[in-house]
C-alpha positions in Angstrom: 47.3 61.1 64.7 45.2 63.5 62.6 47.2 65.7 60.2 47.5 69.3 61.4 47.6 72.3 59.0 50.2 75.1 58.7 48.3 77.9 56.9 49.0 81.6 56.2 48.8 84.1 53.3 52.5 83.4 52.6 54.4 80.3 53.6 58.1 81.0 53.5 60.4 78.0 53.2 63.7 78.9 54.8 64.7 81.3 57.7 68.0 82.4 56.3 69.0 85.9 55.1 66.7 85.9 52.1 63.6 84.4 53.9 64.0 86.8 56.9 64.5 89.9 54.7 61.6 89.1 52.5 59.3 88.4 55.4 60.3 91.5 57.3 59.5 93.8 54.4 56.3 92.0 53.5 55.1 92.4 57.1 56.0 96.1 57.3 54.3 97.0 54.1 51.1 95.1 54.3 48.7 93.1 56.5 49.5 89.6 55.3 50.1 86.7 57.6 53.3 84.6 57.2 54.3 81.1 58.2 58.0 80.4 58.2 59.1 76.7 57.9 62.8 75.9 58.4 64.8 72.8 58.9 67.2 74.5 61.2 66.9 74.8 64.9 66.8 78.6 64.8 66.7 81.4 62.2 69.9 82.3 60.4 70.2 79.8 57.6 73.7 78.8 56.8 75.1 81.1 59.5 74.1 78.5 62.1 76.5 76.0 60.6 79.3 78.4 59.7 82.9 78.1 60.9 83.7 79.8 64.2 85.8 82.7 62.8 83.6 83.6 59.9 82.6 87.3 59.5 80.7 89.4 56.9 83.0 90.8 54.3 81.0 94.1 54.1 80.0 96.5 56.8 77.3 95.0 59.1 74.8 97.7 58.2 74.6 96.3 54.6 73.1 93.1 55.9 70.0 91.8 57.8 66.4 92.9 57.5 64.9 96.3 56.7 63.4 97.1 60.1 66.3 96.4 62.4 70.0 97.4 62.2 72.7 94.8 62.4 75.7 95.9 64.5 76.7 99.5 64.4 78.9 101.9 62.4 81.9 101.6 64.6 85.4 101.6 63.1 87.8 98.7 63.5 91.0 99.8 65.2 94.1 97.6 64.7 94.6 94.5 62.7 94.3 93.8 59.0 91.1 95.9 58.6 92.2 98.9 60.6 90.1 102.0 59.7 87.2 100.1 58.1 83.6 99.7 59.4 82.9 96.8 61.7 81.8 93.5 60.2 79.6 91.2 62.2 80.7 87.7 63.2 78.7 84.6 62.5 77.7 84.4 66.2 76.5 88.0 66.1 74.4 87.3 63.0 72.7 84.3 64.4 71.9 86.2 67.6 70.5 89.1 65.4 68.2 86.8 63.5 66.9 85.2 66.7 66.2 88.7 68.0 64.4 89.7 64.8 62.2 86.6 65.1 61.4 87.0 68.8 61.1 90.8 69.0 59.9 91.8 65.6 58.1 89.0 63.8 56.3 87.0 66.5 54.9 90.0 68.5 53.0 91.1 65.3 50.7 88.1 65.8 50.8 87.6 62.1 53.8 85.2 62.0 54.0 81.5 62.9 57.5 80.0 63.1 58.1 76.2 62.6 61.8 75.3 63.2 63.2 71.8 62.9 60.5 71.2 60.2 61.3 69.9 56.7 59.0 70.9 53.7 58.7 68.1 51.1 57.7 70.5 48.2 54.5 68.4 47.7 52.3 70.3 50.2 53.5 68.7 53.4 56.0 69.4 56.2 57.3 67.0 58.8 58.7 67.8 62.2 62.3 66.6 62.5 61.7 66.2 66.3 58.3 64.5 66.6 57.8 63.2 63.1 54.4 64.9 63.1 53.2 65.6 59.6 51.5 68.9 58.6 49.5 69.9 55.6 50.8 73.2 54.3 48.4 75.8 52.7 49.5 79.2 51.3 46.5 81.3 50.7 48.4 83.6 48.4 51.8 82.2 47.6 54.5 79.8 48.7 57.9 81.5 48.9 61.0 79.5 48.2 63.9 81.1 50.2 66.1 78.1 49.7 66.8 78.3 45.9 70.4 79.6 46.4 71.2 76.2 48.0 74.1 77.6 50.0 76.8 74.9 50.5 78.6 75.3 53.9 81.9 73.5 54.9 80.5 71.6 57.8 77.9 69.9 55.6 80.1 69.6 52.6 81.1 66.2 51.2 84.5 66.6 49.8 85.0 65.5 46.2 88.5 64.0 46.7 89.7 60.9 48.5 92.3 60.6 51.2 94.4 57.7 52.4 93.8 56.2 55.8 95.9 58.1 58.3 95.7 61.4 56.3 94.3 64.0 58.5 91.8 66.1 56.5 89.3 68.2 58.4 86.6 70.7 57.4 87.4 74.3 58.2 85.0 74.3 61.1 87.3 72.0 63.0 90.5 73.9 62.6 89.9 75.8 65.9 89.9 72.5 67.8 93.5 71.6 67.0 95.6 70.9 70.1 99.3 71.2 69.2 99.6 67.9 67.3 100.8 69.6 64.2 102.5 72.9 63.0 102.2 72.4 59.3 99.0 73.1 57.4 97.7 72.6 53.9 94.7 74.8 53.1 92.7 73.6 50.1 90.6 76.0 48.1 90.9 79.4 46.5 87.8 81.3 47.8 86.8 83.3 50.8 86.7 80.3 53.1 90.3 79.4 52.3 91.4 83.0 52.7 89.7 83.1 56.1 91.4 79.9 57.1 94.9 81.2 56.1 94.3 84.5 57.9 93.1 82.8 61.0 96.2 80.6 61.1 98.3 83.8 60.8 96.3 85.5 63.5 96.9 82.6 65.9 100.7 82.4 65.5 101.3 80.3 62.3 104.3 81.3 60.2 104.0 81.7 56.5 106.5 78.9 56.0 104.2 76.5 57.8 101.3 77.0 55.3 100.8 75.4 51.9 97.9 76.8 50.0 96.3 74.9 47.1 94.6 77.4 44.9 92.7 75.6 42.1 91.8 78.9 40.4 92.9 82.4 41.1 90.3 85.0 41.9 89.7 88.7 41.6 88.8 90.4 44.9 87.0 93.7 45.5 89.0 96.2 47.5 87.0 96.4 50.7 88.1 100.0 51.5 86.1 101.2 48.4 82.7 99.8 49.4 82.2 101.3 52.9 79.5 103.7 51.9 79.4 105.8 55.0 79.1 109.6 55.2 82.8 109.8 56.2 83.9 107.7 53.2 81.5 109.3 50.7 84.2 110.8 48.5 86.2 107.6 48.3 83.3 105.3 47.8 81.6 107.3 45.1 84.8 108.3 43.3 85.4 104.6 43.0 81.9 104.1 41.6 82.6 106.7 39.0 86.0 105.2 38.1 84.3 101.8 37.7 81.7 103.1 35.4 84.2 105.0 33.4 86.4 101.9 33.0 83.4 99.9 31.8 82.5 102.6 29.3 86.0 102.8 27.9 87.2 99.2 28.0 88.3 97.6 24.7 87.9 94.0 26.0 87.1 92.0 29.1 90.8 91.6 30.0 91.3 95.4 29.5 88.4 96.1 31.8 89.6 94.1 34.7 93.1 95.4 34.4 91.7 98.9 34.5 89.8 97.9 37.7 93.2 96.9 39.1 94.9 100.1 38.1 92.2 102.1 39.8 92.6 99.9 42.9 89.1 98.6 42.6 89.9 94.9 42.3 92.9 93.0 43.8 94.6 89.7 42.9 97.0 87.5 44.7 99.6 87.3 41.9 99.9 90.0 39.3 101.4 87.6 36.8 98.3 85.4 36.8 95.0 86.3 35.1 92.2 85.2 37.5 89.4 83.1 36.1 87.2 83.2 39.3 85.1 86.0 40.8 82.6 85.4 43.5 82.2 89.0 44.6 84.1 88.7 47.9 86.0 91.7 49.3 89.5 91.9 50.8 91.6 94.6 52.4 95.1 95.5 51.2 96.6 94.3 54.5 94.9 91.0 54.2 96.3 90.6 50.6 99.8 91.5 51.7 99.6 88.8 54.5 98.4 86.2 52.0 101.2 87.1 49.6 103.7 86.1 52.3 102.8 82.4 51.6 105.4 81.1 49.2 104.1 77.5 49.0 101.1 78.2 46.7 100.1 75.2 44.5 98.3 76.0 41.2 97.7 72.7 39.6 93.9 72.6 39.6 91.6 70.8 41.9 92.7 68.1 44.3 91.8 64.6 43.1 93.4 62.5 45.9 95.6 62.9 49.0 98.1 60.2 49.8 100.4 60.2 52.7 103.4 61.2 50.6 101.8 63.1 47.7 98.9 65.1 46.5 97.3 64.3 43.1 95.8 67.3 41.3 94.2 67.8 37.9 97.4 69.3 36.6 100.0 67.0 38.2 101.3 65.7 41.5 103.2 67.4 44.3 105.0 65.8 47.3 103.6 65.8 50.8 104.6 65.0 54.3 102.9 62.6 56.6 102.5 65.1 59.4 100.5 67.7 57.5 97.0 68.7 58.6 94.8 69.3 55.5 92.0 71.9 55.9 89.2 71.4 53.4 87.8 74.8 52.2 86.3 73.5 49.0 82.6 73.9 49.7 81.0 75.9 46.9 79.3 78.6 49.0 76.6 79.7 46.6 76.7 77.1 43.8 75.7 78.0 40.2 72.0 78.0 39.7 70.0 78.9 36.6 67.9 82.1 37.1 64.2 81.5 36.8 61.1 83.6 36.9 60.6 85.0 40.4 56.9 85.6 40.5 54.5 82.8 39.5 50.8 82.4 40.2 51.3 80.4 43.3 55.0 80.7 44.1 57.8 83.2 44.6 61.4 82.1 44.1 63.8 84.4 45.9 66.9 85.3 43.9 69.3 88.3 43.4 67.8 91.3 41.7 70.8 93.5 42.7 74.2 91.8 42.3 75.9 90.6 45.5 73.1 91.7 47.8 71.0 88.8 49.2 69.3 90.7 51.9 68.6 93.8 49.8 67.3 91.7 46.9 64.9 89.8 49.1 63.7 93.0 50.7 63.0 94.5 47.3 61.0 91.4 46.4 59.0 91.7 49.6 58.1 95.3 48.8 57.2 94.5 45.3 55.0 91.6 46.3 53.3 93.8 48.9 52.7 96.9 46.8 52.6 96.0 43.1 49.8 94.3 41.3 50.2 91.6 38.7 53.0 89.0 38.3 53.9 90.2 34.8 54.8 93.7 36.1 56.5 92.3 39.1 58.7 90.1 36.9 59.4 93.0 34.6 60.6 95.1 37.6 62.7 92.2 39.0 64.8 90.4 36.5 66.7 87.7 38.4 70.4 86.9 38.1 72.7 84.0 39.1 75.6 84.7 41.4 78.8 85.2 39.4 81.4 82.5 39.1 83.8 84.2 36.7 84.7 87.9 36.0 82.6 87.8 32.8 79.6 86.7 34.9 80.1 89.7 37.1 79.6 92.0 34.1 76.4 90.2 33.3 75.1 90.9 36.8 76.2 94.5 36.5 74.0 94.9 33.3 71.0 93.2 35.0 71.3 95.3 38.1 71.4 98.5 36.1 68.4 97.4 34.1 66.4 96.6 37.3 67.3 99.9 39.0 66.2 101.8 35.9 62.8 100.0 36.0 62.5 100.7 39.7 62.9 104.4 39.0 59.8 104.3 36.8 57.6 103.3 39.8 57.1 106.3 42.1 56.4 104.5 45.3 59.1 101.8 44.7 61.7 104.4 43.7 61.0 106.5 46.8 61.2 103.5 49.1 64.4 102.1 47.5 66.2 105.5 47.9 65.7 105.3 51.7 66.1 101.6 52.2 68.5 100.9 55.1 70.0 97.9 53.4 71.1 100.0 50.5 73.6 102.4 52.1 74.8 103.9 48.8 71.2 104.8 47.8 70.5 106.4 51.1 73.7 108.5 51.0 72.8 109.7 47.5 69.4 110.8 48.7 71.0 112.9 51.4 73.4 114.9 49.2 72.7 118.6 49.4 72.3 120.4 46.0 74.7 123.0 47.4 77.5 120.5 48.0 79.5 121.2 44.8 82.2 118.6 45.5 79.8 115.7 46.0 77.6 116.7 43.1 80.6 116.8 40.8 81.5 113.2 41.8 78.0 112.0 41.2 77.9 113.8 37.8 80.9 111.7 36.7 79.0 108.6 37.5 75.9 109.8 35.6 78.0 110.7 32.5 79.8 107.3 32.5 76.6 105.4 33.3 75.0 106.5 30.0 77.4 104.4 28.0 78.6 101.8 30.6 75.7 99.3 30.0 76.0 99.6 26.2 79.7 98.9 26.2 79.3 96.1 28.8 76.8 94.4 26.5 79.2 94.7 23.7 82.1 93.3 25.7 80.1 90.2 26.7 79.0 89.7 23.1 82.6 89.9 21.8 84.2 87.5 24.3 
């Protein structure tokens, strides 16, 4: 069988959040053609394999692609997120990306989509269905939208062993339990483990029936402060000002994060324990209160082995009962990756250029590629950053984000576009503030005043650690 060719101006490898956002903005700000190659059976990336009860941890409107809104601005009524903006479920997100592909991308006539196709990074792609081999040609650039290498629970290979007869399941399977147990041991200290504990509570489990193994405690962003809607303007931007003031005034890293806690910006499970983990996830106060009702929290490091009568951890051993169901929530999510140059002569490697914002960062890179000439300038405008793993890492992403935003403001077209970008709700709200609104102007002036020294002091704090 002769080898066929997949050819376009840009060949995007990966149809997840980054690949879709980059492609969308590139298509809407230029005339290039795009071929999207993805090993999944539909667009959506890791969301296709996510656990059934997963949701965004930010309002839906912060996510997706530039040209099409995800969800709506409705307010949640009842439950642990009462009064906050709606957050799309994994099922809604997968449906959204399918809709973007079918109703936005393909009708342009400039996009070809190749699902169930694996790229070998040597210029060829192979269909996972037919085995047919394709030569891949990017007339302008190959776009790597897989560099984040997101690790999802359903595909995760756990790093600890378990005796025969020990029931240990990935979090995806917890919804399939059928009354054979009423005691659960949730393993992991991140967002997935939190989701699992809260799902168990929501479905009738008592706190006394849950053991939670937390290898490292984490700081969590208070979700109520990052809504960025017109109705929450005063709250959200006052918290921005308080954050910048804390960074400007902090004497040390520990002092900084304690100030964040005093201002109700960040939360932690146990106020007597200094967290060493920060992945940027958000949590509501009511969720935190629910989690604090779990008394059986084990803090002895990572699990090394599970036996029928005991659990061996890095810091010691705890007893166990034979009838427990273990829920593995130890997948890394976004594992640590070294940042690398984004724009190269024949390749673009999608990475964060604004902390915590995968879709927004990819959209910015799409716009820069479509409208700015020269890789040197593009790289100067878009310094990449690695997702934070520790609180100190977060401060580094804050510095890089501030640096990038300052560079964007020096480019008239880029600055104008960024101020109205749907994916950056805070920037859009800022652009809509009336000069006659004295109250909001005063809040923003606090941020401007603190912002002048925040980056300088943040740099010092990192150097002194």
